[in-house]
C-alpha positions in Angstrom: 17.6 -15.9 77.5 13.9 -16.0 77.4 12.7 -16.3 73.8 9.1 -15.6 72.5 7.8 -18.2 70.1 4.3 -18.8 68.7 3.7 -21.4 71.4 3.1 -18.4 73.7 0.4 -16.8 71.5 -3.1 -16.2 72.7 -4.2 -15.2 69.3 -5.2 -11.7 70.6 -2.5 -9.5 68.8 -2.5 -6.6 71.3 -2.0 -9.1 74.3 0.7 -11.1 72.4 2.5 -7.8 71.9 2.4 -7.0 75.8 3.5 -10.8 76.4 6.5 -10.2 74.1 7.3 -7.0 75.9 7.2 -8.9 79.3 9.8 -11.4 77.8 11.9 -8.4 76.7 11.8 -6.8 80.1 12.6 -10.0 81.9 15.5 -10.6 79.5 16.9 -7.0 80.2 16.7 -7.7 83.9 18.4 -11.1 83.5 21.1 -9.5 81.4 21.5 -6.7 84.1 22.2 -9.4 86.8 24.6 -11.4 84.6 26.5 -8.2 83.8 26.6 -7.0 87.4 24.8 -3.6 86.7 24.6 -1.4 89.7 21.8 -1.8 92.3 20.2 1.4 91.2 19.8 0.2 87.6 18.4 -3.2 88.8 16.0 -1.1 91.0 14.7 0.6 87.8 14.4 -2.7 86.0 12.4 -4.2 88.8 10.2 -1.1 89.0 9.6 -1.1 85.3 8.9 -4.8 85.2 6.3 -4.6 87.9 4.8 -1.4 86.6 4.5 -3.0 83.0 3.1 -6.3 84.6 0.5 -4.3 86.5 -0.4 -2.4 83.2 -0.6 -5.6 81.4 -2.7 -7.5 83.9 -5.3 -4.5 83.9 -5.6 -4.4 80.3 -5.9 -8.2 80.0 -8.6 -8.0 82.5 -10.4 -5.4 80.8 -10.5 -7.5 77.6 -11.7 -10.5 79.7 -14.5 -8.4 81.2 -15.7 -7.0 78.0 -15.8 -10.7 76.6 -17.6 -11.8 79.7 -15.0 -14.4 80.2 -16.5 -17.0 82.7 -13.0 -17.7 84.4 -12.2 -13.9 85.0 -12.3 -13.9 88.9 -9.8 -16.9 89.1 -7.6 -15.3 86.5 -7.6 -12.0 88.5 -6.8 -13.8 91.5 -3.7 -15.4 89.8 -2.8 -11.9 88.8 -3.2 -10.4 92.4 -1.1 -13.2 93.9 1.8 -12.6 91.3 1.9 -8.9 91.9 1.9 -9.3 95.6 4.9 -11.7 95.3 6.6 -9.5 93.0 6.0 -6.3 95.1 7.3 -8.3 98.0 10.5 -9.1 96.2 10.8 -5.5 95.0 10.4 -4.2 98.7 12.9 -6.6 100.2 15.5 -6.0 97.3 15.3 -2.1 97.9 15.6 -2.6 101.7 18.6 -4.8 101.3 16.9 -7.8 102.6 17.0 -9.9 99.5 19.7 -10.4 96.8 18.0 -10.5 93.6 19.4 -13.7 92.0 19.0 -16.0 89.1 16.8 -18.0 91.4 14.3 -15.1 91.9 14.5 -14.4 88.2 13.8 -18.0 87.5 10.8 -17.9 89.6 9.4 -14.8 87.7 10.2 -16.3 84.4 8.6 -19.7 85.3 5.4 -18.0 86.7 5.0 -16.0 83.4 5.6 -18.8 81.2 3.2 -21.1 83.1 0.7 -18.4 83.4 0.6 -17.7 79.7 0.6 -21.4 78.7 -1.9 -22.5 81.3 -4.2 -19.6 82.4 -3.9 -17.2 79.4 -4.5 -20.1 76.9 -7.8 -20.8 78.6 -9.3 -17.5 77.5 -7.5 -17.5 74.2 -10.2 -19.4 72.2 -13.2 -17.8 74.2 -11.9 -14.2 73.4 -11.0 -14.8 69.8 -14.6 -15.8 69.2 -16.1 -12.6 70.7 -13.1 -10.1 70.2 
């Protein structure tokens, strides 16, 4: 399981709530894998995780834009690369060319954790000053 702790807080309550939801969505997906839920259900979980991640990234970028965050372009590039990879996983899974495994889930979990702890923490103090 993937547990939220204050270590992940970016001190922007609305973004912390969105990050917490990402943790929950990833946990739901992980549990579905472990329990062997049907592929159609996993498809829905994959779609909802990707959709929510895209929503969250847009919202985070809007907040960074409003704050004139100087690292915005690099951050957007990180988001873009992750979405491309996630969509690639999703497409391959739906076409039967990829078995979603704990390895894929681990990649997604590690990316989210590292992104929050490394990239999102960079904007944390900047945004809380101007937000």
